[in-house]
C-alpha positions in Angstrom: -26.6 29.1 2.0 -24.1 26.8 0.5 -22.8 26.9 -3.1 -21.1 24.0 -5.0 -18.6 25.1 -7.5 -17.6 22.5 -10.1 -14.2 23.6 -11.1 -13.6 22.1 -14.5 -10.3 22.9 -16.3 -10.5 19.8 -18.5 -12.0 16.3 -18.4 -9.1 15.0 -16.3 -8.6 18.1 -14.2 -11.8 18.9 -12.3 -13.1 18.9 -8.8 -15.9 20.1 -6.6 -15.5 23.0 -4.1 -18.1 23.6 -1.4 -18.3 27.1 0.1 -20.8 29.5 1.7 -22.6 31.9 -0.6 -21.7 34.7 1.8 -17.9 34.1 1.3 -16.0 36.7 -0.6 -14.8 35.7 -4.0 -11.2 36.6 -3.3 -11.1 34.1 -0.4 -12.8 31.4 -2.5 -10.4 31.9 -5.5 -7.3 31.7 -3.2 -8.5 28.4 -1.9 -9.6 27.0 -5.2 -6.4 27.9 -7.0 -4.4 26.2 -4.2 -6.5 23.0 -4.6 -6.0 23.2 -8.4 -2.2 23.5 -8.0 -2.1 20.7 -5.5 -4.1 18.5 -7.9 -1.4 19.1 -10.6 1.4 18.6 -8.0 -0.1 15.2 -7.1 -0.1 14.1 -10.7 3.6 14.9 -11.0 4.4 13.2 -7.7 2.6 10.1 -8.8 4.7 9.9 -11.9 8.0 10.5 -10.2 7.1 8.3 -7.2 6.5 5.3 -9.4 9.9 5.8 -11.0 11.5 6.1 -7.5 9.8 2.9 -6.4 11.0 1.0 -9.5 14.5 2.4 -10.1 15.6 4.1 -6.9 16.9 7.7 -6.4 18.0 9.9 -9.3 21.7 10.1 -10.4 23.7 13.2 -9.5 23.3 15.5 -12.6 26.7 16.9 -11.8 28.4 13.6 -12.4 28.8 11.8 -15.7 27.7 8.4 -14.5 27.4 5.8 -17.2 27.9 2.8 -14.9 24.6 1.3 -15.9 25.9 0.9 -19.5 29.4 -0.3 -18.6 28.7 -2.7 -15.8 26.8 -6.0 -16.2 27.4 -7.5 -12.8 27.4 -6.3 -9.2 31.1 -7.0 -8.9 33.1 -5.5 -11.8 35.8 -3.0 -10.9 37.1 -1.0 -8.0 36.0 2.2 -9.7 32.3 1.2 -9.7 30.2 0.7 -6.6 28.7 -2.7 -6.2 25.0 -3.0 -7.0 22.5 -3.7 -4.3 20.3 -6.8 -4.0 17.2 -5.0 -5.6 19.0 -3.3 -8.4 16.8 -2.7 -11.5 18.3 -0.8 -14.4 16.5 2.4 -15.3 15.8 2.4 -19.1 16.2 6.2 -19.2 19.5 5.9 -17.2 18.4 8.9 -15.1 18.1 6.9 -11.9 20.6 4.7 -10.1 18.6 1.6 -10.2 19.1 1.0 -6.5 15.5 0.4 -5.6 14.5 -0.5 -2.0 13.1 -3.8 -0.8 10.0 -4.6 -3.0 7.9 -5.3 0.1 8.7 -1.8 1.4 8.3 -0.3 -2.0 4.8 -1.7 -2.1 3.9 0.6 0.8 5.1 3.6 -1.3 3.0 2.4 -4.3 -0.1 2.1 -2.1 0.5 5.6 -0.7 0.9 7.0 -4.2 -2.4 5.3 -5.2 -4.2 6.7 -2.2 -2.8 10.2 -2.8 -3.9 10.0 -6.5 -7.4 8.8 -5.5 -7.9 11.8 -3.3 -7.3 14.2 -6.2 -9.0 12.1 -8.9 -11.9 13.3 -10.9 -13.8 10.3 -9.6 -14.4 12.4 -6.5 -16.7 14.5 -8.7 -18.7 11.4 -9.7 -19.0 10.6 -6.0 -20.1 14.2 -5.2 -17.2 14.6 -2.8 -15.8 18.2 -2.6 -12.0 18.6 -2.3 -10.3 20.5 0.4 -6.6 21.7 0.8 -6.3 19.5 3.9 -7.6 16.4 2.1 -4.9 16.7 -0.6 -2.1 17.6 1.9 -2.9 14.6 4.0 -2.5 12.4 0.9 0.9 14.0 0.1 2.0 13.4 3.7 1.1 9.7 3.4 3.6 9.5 0.5 6.2 11.5 2.5 5.9 8.9 5.3 6.3 6.0 2.9 9.4 7.5 1.4 11.0 7.8 4.8 10.3 4.1 5.4 11.9 3.2 2.0 14.8 5.5 2.3 15.5 6.2 6.0 18.7 8.2 5.1 16.7 10.5 2.9 16.8 11.3 -0.8 19.3 13.5 -2.5 18.2 17.1 -2.9 18.6 16.9 -6.7 16.1 14.0 -7.0 13.1 15.3 -9.0 10.7 13.5 -6.6 12.3 15.0 -3.5 12.1 18.5 -5.1 8.5 18.1 -6.0 7.6 16.6 -2.6 9.1 19.4 -0.6 8.6 22.4 -2.9 5.6 24.1 -4.4 4.3 23.0 -7.8 6.2 25.0 -10.4 4.8 23.7 -13.7 4.1 25.9 -16.7 0.3 25.6 -16.0 0.6 26.8 -12.4 -1.9 29.5 -11.4 -1.2 32.5 -9.1 -3.9 32.7 -6.4 -3.5 36.5 -6.2 -4.1 37.2 -9.9 -6.1 34.2 -11.3 -9.6 34.9 -12.4 -12.8 32.7 -12.1 -15.5 32.6 -14.7 -19.0 31.2 -15.0 -21.4 31.6 -18.0 -19.0 34.0 -19.7 -18.9 36.4 -16.7 -16.0 37.0 -14.4 -16.3 36.7 -10.6 -15.4 40.1 -9.0 -13.0 39.5 -6.1 -14.4 42.1 -3.7 -18.0 40.8 -4.1 -19.6 37.7 -2.5 -20.1 34.4 -4.3 -23.9 34.8 -3.9 -23.8 38.1 -5.7 -22.9 36.1 -8.8 -24.8 32.8 -8.5 -27.9 33.9 -6.5 -29.1 32.9 -3.1 -30.8 29.6 -3.8 -29.9 26.8 -1.4 -27.3 24.3 -2.8 -26.7 26.1 -6.1 -24.2 24.3 -8.3 -22.4 25.9 -11.2 -19.5 25.0 -13.5 -16.6 27.5 -13.2 -13.2 27.8 -14.9 -9.9 29.4 -13.7 -7.9 31.6 -15.9 -4.4 33.1 -15.6 -4.2 36.9 -15.5 -5.0 38.6 -18.8 -6.3 35.5 -20.6 -9.9 36.7 -20.7 -13.0 34.6 -20.7 -12.5 30.8 -21.2 -14.4 28.8 -23.8 -17.9 27.8 -22.6 -18.7 24.3 -21.7 -20.3 22.3 -24.6 -24.0 21.5 -24.0 -23.3 17.8 -23.9 -20.3 15.7 -23.0 -18.1 13.9 -25.5 -19.7 10.5 -25.1 -23.2 11.8 -25.5 -22.2 13.8 -28.6 -20.6 10.7 -30.1 -23.8 8.7 -29.5 -25.9 11.5 -31.0 -23.7 11.6 -34.1 -23.9 7.8 -34.6 -27.7 8.0 -34.3 -27.9 10.9 -36.8 -25.6 9.0 -39.3 -27.8 5.9 -39.0 -31.0 7.9 -39.7 -29.3 9.7 -42.6 -28.4 6.3 -44.2 -31.9 5.1 -43.8 -33.3 8.2 -45.5 -30.9 7.6 -48.4 -32.0 4.0 -48.9 -35.6 5.0 -48.8 -35.1 7.8 -51.3 -33.7 5.5 -54.0 -36.6 3.0 -53.7 -39.2 3.2 -56.4 -42.9 3.7 -55.5 -43.8 0.2 -56.7 -41.0 -1.5 -54.9 -43.6 -3.1 -52.6 -44.6 -5.4 -55.5 -41.5 -7.5 -54.9 -42.6 -8.2 -51.3 -44.0 -11.6 -50.5 -47.3 -10.2 -49.1 -48.0 -8.5 -52.4 -47.6 -11.6 -54.5 -51.0 -12.5 -56.1 -50.1 -16.1 -56.4 -49.0 -16.4 -52.7 -52.2 -18.3 -51.7 -51.8 -20.8 -54.6 -48.1 -21.4 -53.8 -49.0 -22.0 -50.2 -51.6 -24.6 -51.1 -49.2 -26.4 -53.4 -46.7 -26.6 -50.5 -49.3 -28.2 -48.2 -49.0 -32.0 -47.7 -51.5 -34.1 -49.6 -54.4 -35.4 -47.5 -55.3 -39.0 -48.1 -58.9 -40.1 -48.4 -60.3 -42.7 -46.1 
């Protein structure tokens, strides 16, 4: 028996997880939390990777480097390093601006897009469950592209480098040992099996949510999605306006209609062309 868990933290952060109903909840939560954290890690990697491709490595935070503001040409003074051929000034002044060759940077951009696609919510629409290996392979594609762009490596203080080689450490990170999983207002018990909570029907699919330790039950999923609710409200408003217009009409309002005009036949005959006599 297989169970499909639709892990839905938000509209943008969701994925499918396929597991056996006989699997213990503790093992499933450990795996699901890791996927969830990797999904968040990939989002941050994509943001930092795009900055790296455009503006090069980060500046050393230990140095007060304002050369971007002081130098307007590659050759300026002996105290300032000459700029490379692909220099692009970083508007935030946090990166050196020494981007790699655009043709090589395109490989990094493509790898970032592939990595993001693997973790995207569109996988839910395609009914493709996520796995830890699938996401790690996407991250490794980016790691390889970075090595091509910067063969000498990136400085350890670079945010992208730190994110790439370390574990995701955002405020919304979940602990796989203490996180809880909920469905229909009920918590999954770690030492029980998945089927003990969702039943033993083949290919059961349920929407679950993860919570940090001590947070309690999450808010339940609305019965309809945002787009459907918006359409329903528009239809209800339209019907309400029609009812208002009908309520102000008088009972004899129909007399103003063309079909209720007692002289309609006479008027029609007058409008007919004259027929000549032979």
